[in-house]
N, C-alpha and C positions, 0 to 999 in steps of 0.2 A: 654270695650266689643268690639269684633269684628265688621266688617260690616255685616258678615253674623249673628252673634247672634243678632244686632240692627234689622235687616230685618227679622230675624224670629219672635222676639218679638213684631215687628208691625205688622206682620201678624196675629199672634195668639189674641192680644189685640183687635185688627180689628175685628177679627171672633167673639170675646165673645160681643163687642158692638152690631155688626151685631144682632145677636142672641137675646138680650135683646130687641132691639128697635123692632125687630118681634115681641116680646111678649109683646109690649107696653109700655115699660120702657126707658126713657132716662136717661143717667147717666151724672153725673158731678164729678170731682176730683178736691179738693183742699188742701191749706195747710194753710189757713187763720183760726185759730182756734177760733179767737174772733165771725168770721163770723158763724163757725160752732156752737158755744154755742147759738148763737142769734136762728139758725135754732132749735136746740132743745128745747131750751126753749118755742118754740110755740108748743110743743107737750105735750098739758095737759094730754093727756091720756096714757103716758110713764112715768116710774121711771125716775127722775133727770140723768145729764150728771154725769159720774164717774169721779173723779178727774183726774184720769190719761189723760182724753182727754180734762179736763177744763183750759182753759188758766188763769182763775184765780187762780187756786191751782197747776198747774204744768208748768216748762216750756218746751211748747210744740209749736212749731211753723215749718216754712219750712224746717230747718237743721235737724228733727228728726222725722217727722211724716207726714202722710197725710188722707185726710177723701174722702169717696164717699157716693154722696147720689143720690137716684132715684127717677124719677118722673114720672107719667103717663101722658095720653095724655092731660088731663087738668090741668096739674104742678101741682098738689099736690104731697107733699113729701110721696113717698111710700116704701123708702129703706135706711138705714144708714150704716155703717160702719167704722172703722176707725183702723190705724195700726201706732205705734211708735217704734222706736229704740232704745234699752236701752244698755248702755255700761256697761257691766257686766265681764269685764276682770279683773281676779283675785279675783271675787265674783261668788258664786253661787246664783241660782235662791232663795233658801229658805233664804240664808242670804238679800238678796234684799227683799223680800217678810217680813221677820221680820223689816226692817228698815221703808218700805213704805208701810204697811199693810192697813193703813188707807184709802190709795186710789184704794183699792181692795175690800174690805170688803162692803155686801150691808148697805147702812144707816140704822139703827134704829134695826140692827139684833142683838145687845149684848149691854148687861147693863153697859158695861165698854170695849169701844174700845181700850183704852191703856194697856188692859190687855190680848186680844183678837189675836189670832196666827192662821194662816195658818199651819196645820199639813199632814202628812203621806205620800203623793207621794213621793217615791224614787227619781223622777225626780228633785225634788227640789235641790238633791245634786250633781246632775249630769249636768243641765243647767247652762252653764257659755259662757262667751266670748260677739260676737255681737249676741244679742238677740231682735227679735220682739215681742211686746205684741199685739193681734190683738183681738179687741172687739168691743162693741156697735153696735153689729151686728141686724139687726132689719128688717122684712118685714111685711108691713100692710097686715091685713087680710080683709074679706068683700068687700062691693063695691069699685071698683078702685082699689083694693088691687091685691098682685102678689102671696101671700103665697102659694097656692097651683099649682101653675104652673110648679114646679120642678127647680126653677130658684138659689137655693142656691147654689150650684157646680158653677155654671157660673160666680155669684158673688163672691164668695170666691176665685174662681181661677183668676178671674181680680185684686183684691188686692194682692193676692200672688206674680202674676205674676209682677207686679209693684214693690212690696218691694225685691223680690229676684234679680231683675237687679238693684235696687237702691242701695241695702246696702249688698247685700249676706251676709245673716244673718248665723249663725253657727244654730241657733235653732228660730221657732215661735213658741208661747205659748198662750194661753187663758183660759177660764173657762168656763163651762157649768153647770148648775144646777142638780145635781146628779139624780134626778128624770127623766129628758131628756137624762141624757147618757146612763140610762139603755135602751132606747128607740131607741139609736144608733144616734142620730141628730148629733155627732160628726163626723161621716162619712160623712155626707153630706157636711161638710166644708172642705171634704179632711183630715182631719188629722187621722194620723198613730195611735197615742196614748193615752190611755185615763185612768187615776188614780183616783180613788175616793179619796176626800180629807174632811177634816172639818174645821172649824172655831172653836176653844176650847176657852172658856171665861176664866172669873177669878178663877172659881171653876173646872175648867177643865170639864166644862160641853159643850156639840155640840150646839153651837148657829146657825150656817148655814151649808150648805153642798153643795160644788161644788167640780165639777170633774176639773182636772188639763188636758188639752189635749195640745200635742205638736208635733211635729216632727222635723227633723234634715234637715240640707240642701239637703242631697241626696234625703230624702223623698219628700221634697217640689219640686224637680225638677223630681220624678218620679208622683207625683201628674200633675203637668204640662203636662207631656208626653200625657197627655190623650187629645183627640182634642176635642174643645169646638162643633164641629159638632156632635160627637158622645155622649155628653151629651145633647145638645139639642134633638137629634133623642130619647133621655129615658126621656124625659122630661114628656110625658105622664105617664109613669109607675111609674117615681119620685113624680109624683103627687097624685097617689094612696095611696103612703105610707106618704105623708106628711100631717098626720091628728094631730100631736101635734102641740100645741102652740110653734113655734120656738123661744124663746126669746133671742137665739144667744148666741155668746161667752159669752157674758156680759149682765146680764138682764137687 
């Protein structure tokens, strides 16, 4: 990265952190996924940590991933998200999903995980190369939470900014429940593409429905061109539309 590029990144990330602090959220970034697992295991009101970010199930560490946690004024955990790099050189996302489907499917959603596959999105056959998986996005609701403050674009931008400069991925992808994709939640994360998909079980029955959301390098850069201050300025308007439960890129 050039000196100018580094300077611009520092300014951009600093602006995001400032906006989040003004909204009452302190963010921490880390790459110790044993520590992240401990943090997530303390959340009894959420589904468990998916295998892609669980150090006991996947090879995930400082070499290929990082996480972000947000805390309110009382140091209560109010936000999580994580991202990891996948080397899909010579392999499509569809082939990767067939091989590692157990790490993405919702636990207990199918009678036979070994015979359940994700299907339908055309991008499964297109996405390849240096690819990042973005998930475990969560914002606390209610007292002490930040769900209705319109912070989702800022939080997503923070991770995408870091990922772009760290890995320069060809693609970034994630999943959202289909019911939430119909309400446009993927746009709040900055994703340009959203394709409905289904998990098909052993008798070809639909066991779960997740939309595949994704964007390429140019689209990530375009999203990051939006100034954090502009997103902060629109926070009130965004909050008015943020009435659905934002489970996040991964439930």
